C-alpha positions as CSV (number, residue, x, y, z in Angstrom):
1,M,36.3,23.9,-15.9
2,G,33.4,23.7,-18.3
3,P,33.3,21.9,-21.6
4,C,34.6,23.4,-24.8
5,R,32.1,24.8,-27.3
6,A,31.8,22.8,-30.5
7,A,30.5,24.6,-33.6
8,G,30.4,23.1,-37.1
9,G,33.0,20.4,-36.2
10,V,35.3,23.0,-34.7
11,T,36.2,22.8,-31.0
12,V,36.6,26.3,-29.5
13,L,38.6,26.7,-26.3
14,E,38.2,30.1,-24.8
15,L,41.0,31.3,-22.4
16,R,40.7,34.2,-20.0
17,G,43.0,36.0,-17.6
18,D,46.7,35.3,-17.2
19,L,48.2,32.4,-19.1
20,D,51.2,32.0,-16.9
21,I,52.9,29.1,-15.1
22,L,50.2,28.8,-12.5
23,A,47.4,28.7,-15.1
24,V,49.3,26.3,-17.3
25,S,49.6,23.8,-14.4
26,V,45.8,23.8,-14.2
27,L,45.1,23.9,-17.9
28,S,47.6,21.5,-19.4
29,G,45.8,18.3,-18.6
30,R,42.5,19.6,-20.1
31,L,44.3,20.8,-23.3
32,D,46.2,17.5,-23.6
33,D,42.8,15.7,-23.5
34,I,41.5,17.9,-26.3
35,T,44.6,17.6,-28.4
36,G,44.9,13.9,-27.9
37,A,41.9,13.2,-30.2
38,Q,42.6,12.2,-33.7
39,G,42.0,14.9,-36.3
40,V,40.7,17.5,-33.9
41,D,40.0,21.0,-35.4
42,L,40.8,23.3,-32.5
43,V,40.5,27.1,-32.3
44,I,42.0,28.7,-29.2
45,D,40.4,32.0,-28.5
46,L,42.9,34.3,-26.8
47,R,40.8,37.6,-26.9
48,A,40.4,37.7,-23.1
49,V,44.0,36.6,-22.2
50,T,45.5,39.6,-20.3
51,F,49.0,38.2,-19.9
52,L,51.1,35.5,-21.6
53,D,54.5,34.3,-20.5
54,C,56.9,31.6,-21.7
55,A,54.9,28.9,-19.9
56,G,51.8,29.9,-21.7
57,L,53.6,30.1,-25.0
58,S,55.0,26.6,-24.4
59,L,51.5,25.3,-23.7
60,L,50.3,26.7,-27.0
61,S,53.3,25.2,-28.8
62,R,52.7,21.8,-27.3
63,A,49.0,22.0,-28.3
64,R,50.1,22.8,-31.9
65,Y,52.5,20.0,-32.0
66,R,50.1,17.4,-30.5
67,T,47.3,18.5,-32.9
68,R,49.5,18.2,-36.0
69,Q,50.9,14.8,-34.9
70,R,47.3,13.5,-34.9
71,G,46.3,14.9,-38.2
72,G,44.4,17.8,-36.7
73,R,44.4,21.6,-37.0
74,L,45.0,24.3,-34.4
75,R,44.2,28.0,-35.0
76,L,44.4,31.0,-32.7
77,T,41.9,33.8,-32.7
78,G,42.1,37.0,-30.8
79,V,45.7,37.7,-31.6
80,I,45.4,41.4,-32.0
81,A,48.1,43.3,-33.8
82,G,50.1,45.2,-31.1
83,G,48.6,43.1,-28.3
84,S,50.7,41.2,-25.8
85,V,50.1,37.8,-27.5
86,A,51.1,39.1,-30.9
87,R,54.1,40.9,-29.4
88,L,55.4,37.7,-27.7
89,L,54.9,35.6,-30.8
90,R,56.8,38.2,-32.8
91,M,59.6,38.5,-30.2
92,T,60.1,34.7,-30.1
93,G,60.0,34.3,-33.9
94,L,56.8,32.2,-33.7
95,T,54.5,34.6,-35.6
96,G,54.3,32.3,-38.6
97,A,54.3,29.1,-36.6
98,F,50.6,29.5,-35.6
99,E,47.7,29.7,-37.9
100,T,45.6,32.6,-36.9
101,V,42.0,33.6,-37.8
102,A,40.2,36.9,-37.3
103,D,37.4,35.4,-35.1
104,E,35.7,32.2,-34.1
105,A,32.9,32.5,-36.6
106,M,35.3,33.0,-39.5
107,A,37.1,29.8,-38.4
108,C,33.9,27.8,-38.5
109,R,32.9,29.2,-41.8
110,A,36.3,28.5,-43.3
111,T,36.2,24.9,-42.1
112,D,32.6,24.4,-43.4
113,R,33.7,25.6,-46.9
114,G,37.1,24.0,-46.9
115,V,38.7,27.4,-47.2
116,T,42.2,28.0,-45.8
117,T,42.6,30.5,-43.0
118,Q,44.7,32.8,-45.2
119,E,41.8,32.9,-47.7
120,A,39.2,33.5,-45.0
121,T,41.2,36.3,-43.3
122,A,42.3,38.1,-46.5
123,G,41.0,41.6,-46.3
124,A,39.1,40.9,-43.1
125,A,38.5,44.0,-41.1
126,R,40.1,44.2,-37.7
127,R,37.8,44.0,-34.7
128,P,37.0,47.5,-33.3
129,D,38.3,48.3,-29.9
130,A,34.8,47.9,-28.6
131,D,35.8,44.7,-26.9
132,R,38.1,46.6,-24.6
133,A,35.5,46.7,-21.8
134,S,34.9,43.0,-22.0
135,R,38.7,42.4,-21.9
136,E,39.1,44.6,-18.9
137,A,36.3,42.9,-17.1
138,A,38.0,39.6,-17.8
139,Q,41.2,40.7,-16.1
140,A,39.7,39.9,-12.8
141,A,38.7,36.4,-13.9
142,D,40.8,33.3,-13.9
143,I,41.4,31.3,-17.1
144,V,38.1,29.8,-18.1
145,V,37.4,27.0,-20.5
146,A,34.0,27.9,-22.1
């Protein structure tokens, strides 16, 4: 797996493909390394995740817990209303447990200005469905840390 991108003090972890028990077994050590740092500001980009099960949700919950325990911040991006990730968060009652942001650039801008995610995303327009082709192309790919 490649390194995470860092932008403006924010670490961005891009996940692609199925986030299931098999992927979690490969990804958990890498995510533990990232969330083990003191005060990390982590954005997990889920735009290209095509499937998320309870193992994937557990991985995200663990990352959230570890980040908070070390005085850091974890945000999710790519949680599209009506999408599978948003649906699973809603069904499990975890919608409010994760801080979400419309996109990676907005997360970086909000961090640079000290703005909360809620302020940054207030009134933000939803992404058009133009990303559908890139999401469909990513279905064939394994989870990638970019």
